[in-house]
KOLBATI-739467 format. One line per 5 residues: number of its first residue (from 1); their letters; for each residue x, z, y of N, C-alpha, C, O. Coordinates in nm, 4 decimals, m for minus. Atoms other than C-alpha are relative to their C-alpha. Layout:
REM residues N
NUM> a> X/Z/Y/X/Z/Y/X/Z/Y/X/Z/Y ~ ...
END
This chain:
REM residues 187
1> mldii> 0.0884/m0.1148/m0.0027/m15.2798/m1.4736/0.3255/m0.0104/0.0575/0.1413/m0.1181/0.0964/0.1866 ~ m0.0020/m0.0508/m0.1370/m15.1747/m1.3610/0.6716/m0.0851/m0.0886/0.0901/m0.1509/m0.0392/0.1817 ~ 0.0823/0.0932/m0.0784/m15.3412/m1.6747/0.8144/m0.1482/0.0335/m0.0126/m0.2211/0.0291/0.0865 ~ 0.1408/m0.0330/0.0232/m15.6748/m1.5754/0.6596/m0.0367/0.1285/0.0740/m0.1448/0.1383/0.1321 ~ 0.0255/m0.1265/m0.0699/m15.6482/m1.2235/0.8012/m0.0085/m0.0248/0.1505/m0.0986/0.0270/0.2164
6> ilslh> 0.0001/0.0301/m0.1440/m15.5649/m1.3562/1.1503/m0.1253/m0.0771/0.0371/m0.1885/m0.0472/0.1385 ~ 0.1200/0.0789/m0.0267/m15.8471/m1.6110/1.1337/m0.1248/0.0880/m0.0056/m0.2130/0.0755/0.0793 ~ 0.1143/m0.0916/0.0107/m16.0942/m1.3433/1.0191/m0.0071/0.0927/0.1209/m0.1152/0.1180/0.1742 ~ m0.0045/m0.0866/m0.1171/m15.9821/m1.1139/1.2998/m0.0450/m0.0767/0.1239/m0.1178/m0.0231/0.2075 ~ 0.0406/0.0846/m0.1130/m16.0249/m1.3991/1.5485/m0.1519/m0.0175/0.0025/m0.2142/m0.0003/0.1073
11> fficf> 0.1448/0.0177/0.0060/m16.3813/m1.4679/1.4318/m0.0735/0.1297/0.0318/m0.1764/0.1276/0.0993 ~ 0.0635/m0.1275/m0.0271/m16.4665/m1.0980/1.4428/0.0041/0.0329/0.1495/m0.0947/0.0811/0.2050 ~ m0.0118/m0.0242/m0.1442/m16.3384/m1.0664/1.8008/m0.0947/m0.0909/0.0771/m0.1609/m0.0465/0.1708 ~ 0.0935/0.0928/m0.0649/m16.5333/m1.3772/1.9038/m0.1441/0.0466/m0.0165/m0.2244/0.0360/0.0762 ~ 0.1332/m0.0524/0.0260/m16.8432/m1.2266/1.7433/m0.0309/0.1179/0.0924/m0.1398/0.1251/0.1493
16> lisia> 0.0206/m0.1155/m0.0873/m16.8010/m0.9025/1.9376/m0.0150/m0.0424/0.1458/m0.0975/0.0129/0.2186 ~ 0.0111/0.0499/m0.1380/m16.7482/m1.0920/2.2637/m0.1368/m0.0630/0.0228/m0.1993/m0.0393/0.1261 ~ 0.1304/0.0646/m0.0177/m17.0623/m1.2992/2.2092/m0.1128/0.1038/0.0037/m0.2101/0.0858/0.0769 ~ 0.1012/m0.1070/m0.0059/m17.2646/m0.9815/2.1419/0.0047/0.0678/0.1369/m0.0997/0.0964/0.1955 ~ m0.0130/m0.0627/m0.1321/m17.1268/m0.8255/2.4617/m0.0590/m0.0889/0.1081/m0.1256/m0.0400/0.1994
21> iwygt> 0.0565/0.0935/m0.0979/m17.2187/m1.1373/2.6584/m0.1510/m0.0027/m0.0131/m0.2224/0.0006/0.0871 ~ 0.1444/0.0097/0.0241/m17.5629/m1.1557/2.4987/m0.0735/0.1190/0.0615/m0.1738/0.1011/0.1305 ~ 0.0674/m0.1193/m0.0491/m17.6549/m0.7977/2.5848/0.0374/0.0326/0.1442/m0.0242/0.1199/0.2054 ~ m0.0424/m0.0266/m0.1359/m17.4759/m0.8068/2.9196/m0.0778/m0.0764/0.1049/m0.0646/m0.0463/0.2235 ~ 0.0739/0.0769/m0.0990/m17.7092/m1.0590/3.0843/m0.1115/0.0849/0.0579/m0.1697/0.1688/m0.0109
26> kdvds> 0.1049/m0.0761/m0.0679/m17.9545/m0.9207/3.3367/m0.1323/m0.0712/m0.0211/m0.1448/m0.1901/0.0084 ~ 0.1309/0.0584/0.0247/m18.3146/m0.9795/3.2408/m0.1010/0.0483/0.1012/m0.1016/0.1652/0.1399 ~ 0.1140/m0.0323/m0.0839/m18.6155/m0.9904/3.4687/m0.1199/m0.0498/m0.0759/m0.1224/m0.1652/m0.1187 ~ 0.1186/0.0416/0.0728/m18.9527/m0.9981/3.3024/m0.1126/m0.0220/0.0986/m0.1794/0.0726/0.1402 ~ 0.1060/0.0340/m0.0953/m19.1923/m1.1799/3.5337/m0.1141/m0.0653/m0.0750/m0.1040/m0.1808/m0.1165
31> qssst> 0.1176/0.0542/0.0674/m19.5304/m1.2272/3.3744/m0.0948/m0.0565/0.1045/m0.0760/m0.0348/0.2242 ~ 0.0965/0.0557/m0.0946/m19.8219/m1.4107/3.5291/m0.0801/0.1123/0.0639/m0.0851/0.2237/0.0117 ~ 0.0712/m0.1040/m0.0731/m20.0365/m1.2245/3.7806/m0.1183/0.0547/m0.0784/m0.1697/0.1617/m0.0457 ~ 0.1121/m0.0501/0.0787/m20.3105/m1.1905/3.5219/0.0381/0.1254/m0.0777/m0.0489/0.2051/m0.1127 ~ m0.0427/m0.1208/0.0690/m20.0990/m0.9256/3.3473/0.0429/0.1077/0.0978/0.0725/0.2203/0.0578
36> ggaem> m0.0349/m0.0977/m0.1013/m20.0177/m0.7544/3.6752/0.1484/0.0242/0.0139/0.1871/0.1073/0.0959 ~ m0.1426/m0.0273/m0.0045/m19.6399/m0.7710/3.6177/0.0752/m0.0798/0.1029/0.1756/m0.0305/0.1543 ~ m0.0763/0.0853/m0.0904/m19.5296/m1.0545/3.8440/m0.0665/m0.0068/0.1354/m0.1851/0.0210/0.1529 ~ 0.0526/0.0193/m0.1336/m19.5661/m1.1186/4.2067/m0.0182/m0.1492/0.0208/0.0763/m0.2195/0.0568 ~ 0.0270/0.1404/m0.0241/m19.7319/m1.4562/4.2292/m0.0518/m0.0131/0.1423/m0.1482/0.0524/0.1820
41> epdgl> 0.0361/0.0215/m0.1389/m19.7539/m1.5762/4.5849/m0.1227/m0.0902/0.0087/m0.1552/m0.1601/m0.0873 ~ 0.1192/0.0847/m0.0161/m20.0638/m1.7501/4.7236/0.0295/m0.1490/m0.0219/m0.0580/m0.2241/m0.0650 ~ m0.0341/0.1416/0.0192/m19.8767/m2.0829/4.7124/0.0426/m0.0301/m0.1438/0.0885/m0.1408/m0.1718 ~ m0.0292/0.0219/0.1413/m19.8191/m2.0387/4.3358/0.1425/0.0294/m0.0398/0.1746/0.0225/m0.1585 ~ m0.1384/m0.0321/0.0329/m19.4503/m1.9444/4.3578/0.0076/0.1355/m0.0678/m0.0739/0.2239/m0.0417
46> ifigk> m0.0164/m0.1249/0.0740/m19.3268/m1.6683/4.1278/0.1302/0.0658/0.0423/0.2368/0.0044/0.0369 ~ m0.1168/m0.0764/m0.0448/m19.0895/m1.4000/4.2572/0.0928/0.0251/m0.1183/0.0494/0.0719/m0.2236 ~ m0.0999/m0.0201/0.1047/m18.7664/m1.3869/4.0527/0.0886/0.1192/0.0307/0.1169/0.2001/m0.0576 ~ m0.0873/m0.1102/m0.0366/m18.5462/m1.1460/4.2455/0.0496/m0.0147/0.1420/0.0142/m0.1089/0.2129 ~ m0.0595/0.0020/m0.1335/m18.3548/m1.0682/4.5609/0.1191/m0.0961/0.0004/0.1992/m0.0998/m0.0930
51> eedik> m0.1053/0.1010/m0.0140/m18.1219/m1.3418/4.6821/0.1393/0.0615/m0.0176/0.2217/0.0067/m0.0908 ~ m0.1321/m0.0616/0.0074/m17.8235/m1.1067/4.7226/0.0332/0.0494/m0.1410/0.1479/0.0404/m0.1848 ~ m0.0234/m0.0473/0.1375/m17.8673/m0.9581/4.3732/0.0397/m0.1156/m0.0906/0.1306/m0.1026/m0.1726 ~ m0.0307/0.1155/0.0859/m17.8649/m1.3017/4.2117/0.1346/m0.0600/0.0394/0.2092/m0.1060/m0.0470 ~ m0.1312/0.0494/m0.0437/m17.5675/m1.4112/4.4225/0.1114/0.0837/m0.0626/0.2137/0.0294/m0.1044
56> ksqri> m0.1015/m0.0888/0.0575/m17.3738/m1.1076/4.2959/0.0179/m0.0252/m0.1494/0.1306/m0.0348/m0.1982 ~ m0.0088/0.0159/0.1460/m17.4576/m1.1594/3.9286/0.0263/m0.1446/m0.0412/0.0661/m0.1692/m0.1551 ~ m0.0199/0.1433/0.0238/m17.4329/m1.5436/3.9535/m0.1068/m0.0627/m0.0897/m0.1217/m0.1848/m0.0918 ~ 0.1056/0.0516/0.0865/m17.7195/m1.5757/3.7035/m0.0937/0.1124/m0.0396/m0.0556/0.2294/m0.0434 ~ 0.1001/m0.0981/0.0417/m18.0356/m1.4029/3.5931/m0.1017/m0.0728/m0.0881/m0.1365/m0.1880/m0.0621
61> takin> 0.1070/0.0575/0.0820/m18.2908/m1.4656/3.3202/m0.1315/0.0633/0.0416/m0.1359/0.1774/0.0877 ~ 0.1335/m0.0481/m0.0351/m18.6615/m1.4296/3.3800/m0.1010/m0.0666/m0.0914/m0.0731/m0.1702/m0.1516 ~ 0.1099/0.0625/0.0739/m18.9899/m1.4985/3.2047/m0.1087/m0.0361/0.0983/m0.1513/0.0457/0.1799 ~ 0.1099/0.0487/m0.0819/m19.2522/m1.7064/3.3758/m0.1070/m0.0489/m0.0964/m0.0863/m0.1459/m0.1693 ~ 0.1089/0.0342/0.0936/m19.5810/m1.7228/3.1856/0.0524/m0.0102/m0.1423/0.0219/m0.1062/m0.2131
66> dreiv> m0.0591/m0.0096/0.1343/m19.3905/m1.6245/2.8665/0.1084/m0.1042/m0.0267/0.1543/m0.1163/m0.1403 ~ m0.1055/0.1004/0.0152/m19.1348/m1.9039/2.9252/0.1279/0.0584/0.0591/0.1304/0.0984/0.1755 ~ m0.1267/m0.0551/m0.0462/m18.7741/m1.7855/2.9501/0.0764/m0.1060/0.0790/0.0974/m0.2176/0.0315 ~ m0.0801/0.0902/m0.0828/m18.5763/m1.9448/3.2336/0.1273/0.0732/0.0405/0.1366/0.1953/0.0275 ~ m0.1214/m0.0589/m0.0546/m18.2311/m1.8873/3.3774/0.0210/m0.0590/0.1393/0.0101/m0.1799/0.1598
71> vfyhe> m0.0282/0.0418/m0.1377/m18.1516/m1.9002/3.7487/0.1489/0.0229/0.0232/0.1994/0.1336/0.0042 ~ m0.1424/m0.0063/m0.0291/m17.7904/m1.9767/3.8422/0.0219/m0.0080/0.1504/m0.0506/m0.0778/0.2213 ~ m0.0493/0.0183/m0.1356/m17.6190/m1.9313/4.1758/0.1411/m0.0538/m0.0151/0.2292/0.0142/m0.0677 ~ m0.1300/0.0651/0.0182/m17.3268/m2.1736/4.1893/0.0326/m0.0821/0.1238/m0.0447/m0.1684/0.1655 ~ m0.0509/0.0725/m0.1162/m17.1277/m2.2997/4.4867/m0.1046/m0.0144/0.1103/m0.1264/m0.1231/0.1639
76> gkfha> 0.0924/m0.0030/m0.1125/m17.3889/m2.1986/4.7420/m0.1398/m0.0505/m0.0280/m0.2207/m0.0609/0.0643 ~ 0.1332/0.0514/0.0345/m17.6929/m2.3324/4.5543/m0.0595/0.0786/m0.1159/0.0113/0.1294/m0.2029 ~ 0.0740/m0.0593/0.1117/m17.9599/m2.1862/4.3289/m0.0556/m0.1123/m0.0870/m0.1026/m0.2140/m0.0361 ~ 0.0531/0.0957/0.0961/m18.0629/m2.3748/4.0146/m0.0770/0.0776/m0.1060/m0.0355/0.1869/m0.1446 ~ 0.0773/m0.0654/0.1066/m18.3278/m2.2862/3.7546/m0.0289/m0.1016/m0.1097/m0.0694/m0.2145/m0.0820
81> ldsrc> 0.0244/0.0848/0.1164/m18.3600/m2.4314/3.4039/m0.0651/0.0834/m0.1094/m0.0610/0.2064/m0.1056 ~ 0.0391/m0.0702/0.1219/m18.5244/m2.3456/3.0748/0.1261/0.0647/m0.0546/0.2332/0.0042/m0.0504 ~ m0.1201/m0.0729/0.0395/m18.2891/m2.0861/2.9294/0.0542/m0.0419/m0.1367/0.1660/m0.0046/m0.1724 ~ m0.0448/0.0422/0.1332/m18.2659/m2.2456/2.5840/0.0354/m0.1478/m0.0002/m0.0424/m0.2314/0.0458 ~ m0.0517/0.1368/0.0016/m18.0620/m2.5614/2.5305/m0.0934/m0.0925/m0.0771/m0.1498/m0.0546/m0.1798
86> yhegg> 0.0867/0.0991/0.0628/m18.2573/m2.8727/2.4408/0.0480/m0.0413/m0.1386/m0.0315/m0.0904/m0.2187 ~ m0.0555/0.0480/0.1270/m18.0257/m2.9432/2.1455/m0.0441/0.0858/m0.1185/m0.1058/0.0356/m0.2124 ~ 0.0403/m0.0893/0.1091/m18.0782/m2.6380/1.9226/m0.0371/0.1389/0.0480/m0.0388/0.2335/m0.0308 ~ 0.0483/m0.1273/m0.0506/m18.1932/m2.3585/2.1497/0.1065/0.1009/0.0374/0.0767/0.2198/0.0490 ~ m0.1066/m0.0921/m0.0399/m17.8573/m2.2092/2.2460/m0.0315/0.0679/0.1327/m0.0976/0.0089/0.2181
91> plcng> 0.0294/m0.0751/m0.1224/m17.8714/m1.9425/2.5194/0.0860/m0.0459/0.1178/0.2026/m0.0077/0.1287 ~ m0.0760/0.0539/m0.1126/m17.7665/m2.1236/2.8371/0.0446/0.1087/0.0962/0.1404/0.0891/0.1711 ~ m0.0399/m0.1100/m0.0881/m17.7498/m1.7901/3.0211/0.1402/0.0495/m0.0338/0.2038/0.1146/0.0492 ~ m0.1338/m0.0417/0.0418/m17.4269/m1.7281/2.8265/0.1031/m0.1107/0.0137/0.2197/m0.0908/m0.0205 ~ m0.0913/0.1131/m0.0109/m17.2735/m2.0688/2.9006/0.0877/0.0059/0.1238/0.0596/0.0791/0.2186
96> eiedi> m0.0905/0.0140/m0.1144/m16.9897/m2.1546/3.1361/m0.0443/m0.1201/0.0827/m0.1012/m0.2156/0.0299 ~ 0.0310/0.1121/m0.0879/m17.0385/m2.3809/3.4358/0.1284/m0.0788/0.0234/0.2319/m0.0223/0.0590 ~ m0.1140/0.0894/m0.0205/m16.8045/m2.6807/3.4591/m0.0397/m0.1106/0.0960/m0.1567/m0.1475/0.1062 ~ 0.0214/0.1162/m0.0852/m16.7660/m2.9596/3.7104/0.0342/m0.1243/m0.0822/0.1460/m0.1382/m0.1317 ~ m0.0216/0.1245/0.0740/m16.8082/m3.2987/3.5402/m0.0380/m0.1151/0.0911/m0.1546/m0.1324/0.1267
101> dgqac> 0.0201/0.1133/m0.0914/m16.7664/m3.6051/3.7598/m0.0768/0.0403/0.1253/m0.1665/m0.0315/0.1694 ~ 0.0632/m0.0446/m0.1237/m16.8711/m3.4051/4.0662/m0.1360/0.0651/m0.0177/m0.2038/0.0938/0.0809 ~ 0.1288/m0.0636/0.0267/m17.1767/m3.2528/3.8991/0.0231/0.1349/m0.0681/0.0999/0.1449/m0.1637 ~ m0.0069/m0.1318/0.0638/m17.2139/m2.8829/3.8174/m0.0825/m0.0062/m0.1278/m0.1995/m0.0445/m0.1258 ~ 0.0668/0.0052/0.1306/m17.3010/m2.8561/3.4479/0.0139/0.1335/m0.0711/0.1187/0.1978/m0.0649
106> ivcpw> m0.0065/m0.1157/0.0881/m17.3869/m2.5659/3.2213/0.0394/m0.0528/m0.1376/m0.0115/m0.1554/m0.1826 ~ m0.0461/0.0391/0.1326/m17.2106/m2.5871/2.8854/m0.0604/0.0973/m0.0998/m0.0352/0.2176/m0.0934 ~ 0.0651/m0.0861/0.0987/m17.4158/m2.4559/2.5948/0.1068/0.0701/m0.0842/0.1984/0.0048/m0.1342 ~ m0.1019/m0.0723/0.0760/m17.2178/m2.1814/2.4183/m0.0017/m0.0301/m0.1496/0.0976/m0.0040/m0.2176 ~ 0.0054/0.0270/0.1437/m17.3326/m2.2917/2.0726/0.0706/m0.1292/m0.0390/0.1559/m0.1274/m0.1277
111> hkfki> m0.0528/0.1304/0.0439/m17.2419/m2.6617/2.0525/0.0643/m0.0796/0.1119/0.0956/m0.1973/0.0943 ~ m0.0713/0.0597/m0.1139/m17.0864/m2.7381/2.3931/m0.0710/m0.1194/0.0620/m0.0062/m0.2048/0.1224 ~ 0.0758/0.1051/m0.0681/m17.3656/m2.9700/2.5094/0.0068/0.0277/0.1498/0.0001/0.1429/0.1928 ~ m0.0135/m0.0129/m0.1443/m17.3319/m3.0357/2.8824/m0.1272/m0.0471/0.0683/m0.1778/m0.1558/0.0403 ~ 0.1275/0.0266/m0.0666/m17.6382/m3.0253/3.1081/0.0202/0.0204/0.1502/0.0707/0.1242/0.1927
116> tletg> m0.0153/m0.0146/m0.1451/m17.6421/m3.0891/3.4834/m0.0978/0.1045/0.0519/m0.2141/0.1075/0.0118 ~ 0.0858/m0.1037/m0.0581/m17.7777/m2.7960/3.6821/m0.1040/m0.0609/0.0933/m0.2152/m0.0091/0.1045 ~ 0.0868/0.0599/m0.1007/m17.9342/m3.0237/3.9414/m0.1184/m0.0743/m0.0616/m0.2313/m0.0604/m0.0144 ~ 0.1059/0.0882/0.0522/m18.1337/m3.2650/3.7224/m0.0424/0.0285/m0.1434/m0.1486/m0.0170/m0.1858 ~ 0.0317/m0.0246/0.1404/m18.1268/m3.1373/3.3627/0.0432/m0.1132/m0.0923/0.0017/m0.1186/m0.2080
121> eglye> m0.0483/0.1100/0.0837/m17.9517/m3.4515/3.2381/0.1004/0.0509/m0.1022/0.1833/0.1368/m0.0719 ~ m0.1011/m0.0263/0.1003/m17.7582/m3.4277/2.9149/0.1122/m0.1009/0.0196/0.0863/m0.2204/0.0338 ~ m0.1142/0.0889/m0.0175/m17.4074/m3.5707/2.9530/0.0836/m0.0042/m0.1265/0.0929/0.0943/m0.1998 ~ m0.0931/0.0138/0.1117/m17.1708/m3.7023/2.6904/0.1117/m0.0935/0.0421/0.0962/m0.1753/0.1327 ~ m0.1138/0.0849/m0.0293/m16.8324/m3.8665/2.6941/0.0063/m0.1080/m0.1069/0.0185/m0.0786/m0.2258
126> ginpl> m0.0004/0.1103/0.0953/m16.8341/m4.2089/2.5349/0.0856/m0.1148/0.0493/0.1296/m0.1178/0.1642 ~ m0.0787/0.1185/m0.0341/m16.6473/m4.5365/2.5280/m0.0823/m0.1249/m0.0237/m0.1782/m0.1243/m0.1008 ~ 0.0571/0.1313/0.0255/m16.7482/m4.8993/2.5457/0.1012/m0.0764/m0.0834/0.2044/m0.1181/m0.0310 ~ m0.0991/0.0642/0.0872/m16.5749/m5.0594/2.2460/0.0251/m0.1466/0.0362/0.1205/m0.2070/m0.0128 ~ m0.0194/0.1389/m0.0399/m16.6152/m5.4020/2.4073/0.1029/m0.0141/0.1123/0.1480/m0.1251/0.1405
131> epspt> m0.1031/0.0040/m0.1034/m16.3717/m5.3100/2.6870/0.1352/m0.0258/m0.0657/0.1589/0.0189/m0.1779 ~ m0.1323/0.0288/0.0578/m16.0151/m5.4366/2.6326/0.0771/0.1263/m0.0380/0.1351/0.1324/m0.1464 ~ m0.0622/m0.1287/0.0348/m15.8743/m5.0824/2.6455/m0.1006/0.1093/0.0353/m0.0970/0.1660/0.1445 ~ 0.1082/m0.0953/m0.0294/m16.1736/m4.8492/2.6150/0.0527/0.1387/0.0349/0.1388/0.1938/m0.0337 ~ m0.0331/m0.1366/m0.0387/m16.1413/m4.5198/2.7959/m0.1303/0.0798/0.0071/m0.2330/0.0273/0.0501
136> pkwqs> 0.1221/m0.0822/m0.0028/m16.3898/m4.2347/2.7650/m0.0506/0.0189/0.1430/0.0275/0.0412/0.2355 ~ 0.0662/m0.0212/m0.1289/m16.6381/m4.2041/3.0529/m0.1234/0.0853/m0.0242/m0.1868/0.0767/m0.1294 ~ 0.1197/m0.0826/0.0104/m16.9146/m3.9531/3.1176/m0.1232/m0.0859/0.0208/m0.1300/m0.1662/0.1139 ~ 0.1227/0.0781/m0.0042/m17.2580/m4.0988/3.0539/m0.1195/0.0932/m0.0177/m0.1063/0.2043/m0.0689 ~ 0.1217/m0.0815/0.0054/m17.6147/m3.9710/3.0738/m0.0825/m0.0324/m0.1241/m0.0940/m0.1482/m0.1643
141> kgvkq> 0.0968/0.0155/0.1089/m17.8509/m3.9150/2.7812/m0.1411/m0.0046/0.0574/m0.2378/m0.0264/m0.0157 ~ 0.1296/m0.0130/m0.0645/m18.1331/m3.8861/3.0343/m0.0316/0.1468/0.0208/0.0434/0.2341/m0.0228 ~ 0.0395/m0.1377/m0.0270/m18.3147/m3.5747/3.1485/m0.0529/0.0616/m0.1290/m0.1521/0.0155/m0.1855 ~ 0.0343/m0.0675/0.1254/m18.3347/m3.3415/2.8490/m0.0484/0.1430/0.0217/m0.1281/0.1951/m0.0565 ~ 0.0272/m0.1404/m0.0258/m18.3609/m2.9944/3.0045/m0.0964/0.0110/0.1182/m0.0765/m0.0530/0.2215
146> rvhkv> 0.0938/m0.0201/m0.1101/m18.6545/m2.8825/3.2172/0.0681/0.0818/0.1094/0.1245/0.1879/0.0829 ~ m0.0478/m0.0748/m0.1162/m18.5446/m2.7765/3.5661/m0.1219/0.0495/0.0770/m0.2289/m0.0112/0.0722 ~ 0.1083/m0.0615/m0.0754/m18.7573/m2.5566/3.7880/0.0407/0.0058/0.1468/0.1567/0.0325/0.1784 ~ m0.0262/m0.0010/m0.1436/m18.7845/m2.5745/4.1668/0.0189/0.1433/0.0478/m0.0625/0.2312/0.0196 ~ m0.0319/m0.1318/m0.0549/m18.6240/m2.2776/4.3430/m0.0258/m0.0020/0.1503/0.0110/m0.0968/0.2197
151> tidng> 0.0271/m0.0156/m0.1430/m18.7403/m2.1587/4.6852/0.0544/0.1349/0.0445/0.0337/0.2363/m0.0221 ~ m0.0517/m0.1236/m0.0580/m18.5640/m1.8997/4.9016/m0.0816/0.0281/0.1263/m0.0965/m0.0588/0.2123 ~ 0.0792/m0.0366/m0.1176/m18.7773/m1.7128/5.1557/0.0232/0.1470/0.0322/m0.0031/0.2339/m0.0509 ~ m0.0240/m0.1372/m0.0454/m18.6811/m1.4008/5.3531/0.0833/0.0818/m0.0986/0.0533/0.1986/m0.1233 ~ m0.0882/m0.0720/0.0914/m18.4054/m1.3078/5.1069/m0.0539/0.0157/m0.1406/0.0066/0.0855/m0.2220
156> nvyvs> 0.0588/m0.0045/0.1336/m18.6301/m1.3506/4.8021/0.0133/m0.1359/m0.0667/0.0069/m0.2393/m0.0003 ~ m0.0114/0.1229/0.0785/m18.5870/m1.6088/4.5260/m0.1288/m0.0177/m0.0792/m0.1732/0.0726/m0.1500 ~ 0.1243/0.0347/0.0693/m18.8987/m1.7788/4.3909/0.0225/m0.1257/m0.0827/0.1073/m0.2086/m0.0496 ~ m0.0029/0.1204/0.0830/m18.9497/m2.0384/4.1175/m0.1424/m0.0505/m0.0130/m0.2367/0.0271/m0.0283 ~ 0.1313/0.0613/0.0200/m19.2371/m2.2822/4.0909/m0.0321/m0.0012/m0.1485/0.0570/m0.0249/m0.2301
161> ppdls> 0.0369/0.0087/0.1413/m19.4310/m2.2673/3.7643/0.0235/m0.1429/m0.0509/0.0116/m0.2384/0.0258 ~ m0.0282/0.1343/0.0515/m19.3462/m2.5594/3.5336/m0.1235/m0.0892/m0.0036/m0.2345/m0.0425/m0.0290 ~ 0.1050/0.1006/0.0150/m19.5539/m2.8773/3.5405/0.0041/m0.0484/m0.1449/0.0852/m0.1341/m0.1800 ~ m0.0040/0.0308/0.1435/m19.6318/m2.9024/3.1700/m0.0667/m0.1316/m0.0355/m0.0768/m0.1660/m0.1533 ~ 0.0577/0.1316/0.0285/m19.8028/m3.2411/3.2079/0.1101/m0.1010/m0.0341/0.0826/m0.2074/m0.0896
166> vsfds> m0.1162/0.0827/0.0337/m19.4524/m3.3906/3.1736/0.0813/0.0795/m0.1004/0.1062/0.1981/m0.0790 ~ m0.0742/m0.0754/0.1012/m19.2550/m3.2985/2.8626/0.1483/m0.0353/0.0020/0.1885/m0.1453/0.0399 ~ m0.1450/0.0136/0.0107/m18.8817/m3.2485/2.8113/0.0421/0.0524/m0.1362/m0.0309/0.1288/m0.1993 ~ m0.0482/m0.0451/0.1304/m18.6733/m3.1923/2.4996/0.0107/0.1521/m0.0067/m0.0125/0.2105/m0.1126 ~ m0.0169/m0.1461/0.0008/m18.6110/m2.8289/2.6029/m0.1320/0.0737/m0.0214/m0.1313/0.1925/m0.0537
171> dyfad> 0.1298/m0.0658/0.0188/m18.9863/m2.7578/2.5803/m0.0177/0.0531/m0.1422/m0.0816/0.1564/m0.1626 ~ 0.0131/m0.0424/0.1391/m18.9611/m2.7321/2.2017/0.0565/0.1414/m0.0178/m0.0089/0.2284/m0.0754 ~ m0.0619/m0.1312/0.0181/m18.7197/m2.4374/2.2164/m0.0569/0.1037/0.0962/m0.0581/0.2226/0.0645 ~ 0.0669/m0.0942/m0.0902/m18.8908/m2.2827/2.5198/m0.1224/0.0583/m0.0705/m0.1519/0.1770/m0.0565 ~ 0.1172/m0.0467/0.0744/m19.2010/m2.2610/2.2996/0.0410/0.0866/m0.1192/m0.0241/0.1875/m0.1466
176> kykng> m0.0458/m0.0764/0.1163/m19.0077/m2.1352/1.9928/0.0427/0.1416/0.0376/0.0237/0.2354/m0.0398 ~ m0.0482/m0.1301/m0.0432/m18.8587/m1.8485/2.1935/m0.1039/0.0789/0.0777/m0.0781/0.1918/0.1196 ~ 0.1070/m0.0658/m0.0739/m19.1849/m1.7618/2.3642/m0.0345/0.1332/m0.0663/m0.0493/0.1403/m0.1882 ~ 0.0364/m0.1340/0.0500/m19.2682/m1.3908/2.3275/0.0896/0.0486/m0.1127/0.0422/0.1107/m0.2078 ~ m0.0923/m0.0499/0.1029/m18.9558/m1.3206/2.1225/m0.0216/m0.0655/m0.1333/m0.0186/0.0017/m0.2364
181> gelam> 0.0272/0.0754/0.1224/m19.0266/m1.5921/1.8660/0.1072/0.0135/m0.1051/0.2037/0.0879/m0.0873 ~ m0.0867/m0.0156/0.1161/m18.8492/m1.6347/1.5347/0.1476/m0.0233/0.0297/0.2331/0.0285/m0.0422 ~ m0.1396/0.0296/m0.0299/m18.5300/m1.7638/1.6979/0.0550/0.0875/0.1117/0.1679/0.0659/0.1559 ~ m0.0341/m0.0722/m0.1214/m18.5160/m1.5077/1.9770/0.1357/0.0701/m0.0032/0.1973/0.0856/0.1023 ~ m0.1269/m0.0704/0.0034/m18.2051/m1.3250/1.8560/0.1210/m0.0925/m0.0029/0.2345/m0.0453/0.0029
186> gk> m0.1117/0.0937/m0.0061/m17.9944/m1.6413/1.8503/0.0643/m0.0229/m0.1352/0.0205/0.0276/m0.2386 ~ m0.0719/0.0374/0.1230/m17.7513/m1.7810/1.5983/0.1205/0.0860/m0.0183/0.1937/0.0697/m0.1160
END
């Protein structure tokens, strides 16, 4: 009986922590210039925020043409990805960054899927059963998460609008969460 109480308390604490993380992220709402909310530059770049502010917070979410993205600052580099995991739409803005085989990866907080910040590749650890003594090795599932080009200019961080002529698995959830869609509050 004591085990059930401890387990219930553990789940409740985890729930409270996830709510605190969820509401603790800094949001920037950058709409297209047609709505007058965003600063779209003549070269098509969209202003996300001040470089120093993002460096301090390490991450920031923003909306670009109703698409939610997350910009990370990690080990001296800026990276931008769709904010919802390609697997089931988990909020990547709440994930931890891990180094996997020399690559910075965001780990989805829902199901622990690993995605490289640089390329958007999904990584998994697998074995080759044909090897005499198979050992797990990190392997690529291919590019699953849309990444966005980040530009720094005069202390400002800009992101290029996505090229939607090429599709990625994360596009499904980017569309589902558009404008606070049915899944917007998370799992």
